[in-house]
N, C-alpha and C positions, 0 to 999 in steps of 0.2 A: 504494500500500500504506500502511495506517495503522500507524505505528510503535507498538510495544507501550507505550512510556512515554507517548506522546501519548494512546493509548487509555485508559490508567489515569488520566491527568490529567483527561481528559474525563469518565470515570466518576466520579472523586472529586468533580469540580465538579457533576456531575448529582446526586450523593448529597447534597451540601451544599444544592443548590437544593431538593431534595425535602424535606429536613429543615426548611429555612426555610419552605417552603410549609406543612408540617405545623404548625409553630409559629404561623404566621399565621392558620391556619384552625381550630385546635383550641380548644375542642371544636365540632364542627359538627353534633352530634346529641346527644340525651339520654344521660346517663351512668347506667349500672346500678350500684346500691349494694346490696351484700349485707350483711344484718345478722343475726347469729346469735341475736338476742334478740327476744322477743315484743313486738309493737306495744304501746306505752303503758308498757312497763317502763323502768326507769332506763337500761338498755343501749340502749334505742331513743330515749329522750328526748334524751340528750346529743348524739349525732351529728345528729339532726334539727335541733336548734337551730343547729348550725354550718353544715350543708350548705344549709339553707334560705337563710341569708345569703349563702353563697358562690355559690349558683346564679345570683343576679341579676348578680353580677360576671362570671361565666363565660358568661352569655347562654344557658345551657341548663339544663333541670331535671335533678334526680336522680330516677331511678325506683327507689324503695326496695323491696327484696324481703326480707321477714322470713322467714328459713328456719330455723325452730327445730327442734332435735333433736340427740340424741347429745351432750349437754353442750357444744353449740356447734360440734362437729366437722363436722356436716353442712354448715353454711354455709361453714366454713373450707375444707373440701375443695372445695366449688364454686368458691370464690375461687381456690384454687391451680390448678384445672383450667381456669379461664376464659381466653378469648383475651386476650393481653397487648397489646392495641392502645391502651390508655388509656381504654377505654370501659366497663370493669368494675373497680370498686374495692369495698372493703368495710371493715367495722369489725373490727379485731383488738384483743384485750385480753389482759391478763395471764392471765385464765382460759382463753381459747381457744387462745392461741399459746404459753403457757409452762407453766401447771400441767396442762392437759389432756394434753400429750405426756408429762409426768412421771407421769401417772396411768394412761394407757391404752397398751397395748403396740402397738396398731395405729391410730394417729390418722389415717393416710391422707395425711399431708403431712410435709414437713420444714420446720419453722418458720424455720430458718436459711438455707435455700437456695431455697424455693419462693415467696418473697414479696419485693416491693420496698417498703420503708417510704416513706411520703409525708410524713406529719407526725403528731405526737401532737396530740390536741385537749384532753384533760383527764386529770386524775388523780382517782381515786375513793377518798377516805379511808374507812376503816372506823371504826365506833364500837363500843366495848365496852359492852354493856348488861347489867345484872344484874337479877334478879328482886327485887321489893320485899322479899321475905321474907329475903333474904340480908343480914346486918348489916354491910355494907361500903359505903363511900362513895368509894373511890379504888382505884387499881391497887395501891398499897402495902397497903391493907387486904385486898384480894382475895387477894394473894399470901400475906399473913400467915395468913389464914383457911385457905387451902389447905394450908399447912405445919402448921397446928395440927390440921387434920382430914384427914389423908392418905387418899386414895381416896374422899373424900366429894363433892368438887366434880364437877359434870358440865357439859359445854358442848355447844352445838348448832353444826352447820355445814350448808352447802348440800350436803354429800356428801363422801365419801372423796376426798382429794387435791385438793379445790377450793381456791380462794384463801382462803375463809373458814376452812377447816380448817387450811391451812398458815400463815395469819396467826396463828391461835391457837397453833399449835405453836411458831411463832417466839417468841411472848411467853413461853410455858411454858418453852422452852429457855433464854431469857434470864434468867428468874426462878428457874430450878431447882426448879420445882414441877410436880406432875402433876395431871391431871384426866381424867375419863372422857369420851371422845368419843362423841357420839350424832349420827350423820349423818342428815340429812333429805333428802328429794328435793322439788324444787319451789321452791327459793329461801327467802328469809327468811320469806315469808308462811306457809310450811308449819310453822314452829316457834314463831311469835310467841305463839300461845295457850298453849303449854306454858311459855314464858318468863314470860308474865304470871301463869299459875297457880302457878308455882314447881316444876313437874315437872322443869325443867332450871334450872340456876343462872345461867348467863351465856352470852353469844354475841357473837362478833365478826362484824359484817356491814356491808354498805353502809349509809351513814347514813340513806338515804331512809325505810326502814321503821321503825327504832327511834326516829327523830326524833319522829314523831307520838305514839308511845307514851310517850316521855319527856316531851313537852310536856303530855300529858294525865295524867301521874302514874302511869301503869300499869307502867312500868319506869324504871330509872335508868341513864342513860349516865354512866359514870365515867371515860372516857378515849377519845381518838381516836388512831389509829395513824399519822397523817401527821406530817411533819416540823414543820409549823406548825399552830397552832390553825385551825379552820375558821370562817368568818364566821357560819354558822347556829348554831354552838355556841361562842360567844366565851368563855364562862366555864368550859369543860371543857378541862382540861389534856391535853397529848399524853402518850403513853407515855414518850417521851424525857424530858419535863419531870418525870415522876413516878418518876424513878429509873433509867431505862434509856437513857442518852445514845446517840445514833446510831441508835436504833430507828426503823425506817420500814417500813410494810407498807401499800401501796396498790395499787389495780388501775389499770394504765395503759390508757387508751383511745387508740387511734390509727388512722389511715387507712393501709391497705395496698393494693397491687395485685399481680396475679400477676407472677412474676419475668420480666424482659425487657421491661417497659413502656418506651415511648419516653421518653428523657430529657426531651424537651420537655413531655410530658404530666405527668411527675412534677414538673417545675419549675413549670408553670402551676398545677396543682392544689394543690401545696404552698403556693405564694405566696398564692393566693386563700383557701385554708382558714385559713392563718395570719392573714391580714388579718381574716377573719371572727371568729376567736377573740379577736383583740386589740381588737375594737370594744367599747365600753362596754356596749352593749345585749346582745351575746352573752355577754360575761363576767359581767354581772349575772345573766342568766338561768341560766347554769351554776352560779354560786355559790349562787343561791337554791335550787337543786335539790340542793345538797350536793357539787357537783363543783368541782375546782380547775382553772381554765383553764391550758392549757400549750401552748407552741409550740416548735418546733425545726426546723432544716433537716433534709433527708433524711439527711445524713451524721451529724449530731448524734443524730438519732433512732435510727439503726442502732446507734451506740455505746451509747446509753442502754438500748436494748432488750437488747443483749448483756449488759450489766451486770445487768439484771433477771433474765435467764435463769440466770446463774451464782448469784445470790443465792437464788432460789427452789429451784434444784436442790440447793443445800447444805441448805436447810431440809428438803426431802423426803428427802434421804439420812439426816439425823440422826433424822428421824421414822420412818424405815424404811417409807416408803410403798411398798406392793406394787402393781405395775402390773396392771391388769385388761384383759380383752378387751372389745370393744364391737361 
């Protein structure tokens, strides 16, 4: 007869052996990568830069699926429902995992319980661009203009409750000034012509689109929302530098997997992805595209993500964002 304690000891030893074998062989096949953004967009470029470098170290390719739709919720739902064996991961951002659940009543996932954080890869600073017809050259002057012309300023965003909407609301709340919100659909590209023509006065959005317009003189970038200045705009001060200490509004880009992934998979993926981001080649590519490289352990990332959730929830509450169905 096998004694129960002996049986449990043998079982535990077998489990350790299997875990060790998993760690030794993982990954043994290609890894599926779900991306909520369109191929070629900023949301697609950043993770590709990183995972292309990590793939060589892992010895397996990443098979990228761009599953666009429902403000990023389609891809995020797929990730939450995927098999948690370490062979499906994806991109999660402030927009898809934090502000979307604040905006929609039925996102189809719980951002706090349905995912395992692996590592952040970068932060996406926003730029505040103004139309050339607006006589302001700084955040201070924009705020002063808004106070002197109540109800006259208008701003664009990527849509109600999006990160660009809430980032603008965060600034307006800090400054104690109001402006008329004009939501667009389709990202920054959908409102740039109106910003250039002066139909709208200003917009806060990812640096990528307004950067080209700023360089060509079609609009003026007067501030960035990150904690530090960004290398592609070294002469443009941050919102914090321009009178609002502690202000920070960026979009966090990170790698997540469905909850319950093997610890060995999280550890291996996190280590190789962090090494990739920390290489000069990858960091330079990210910075040239307007991203701020970032790394953290899974535990650090979980804490950081929780802080971001609280921050944006408070902005949405103060802005009285009403949840919609999708």
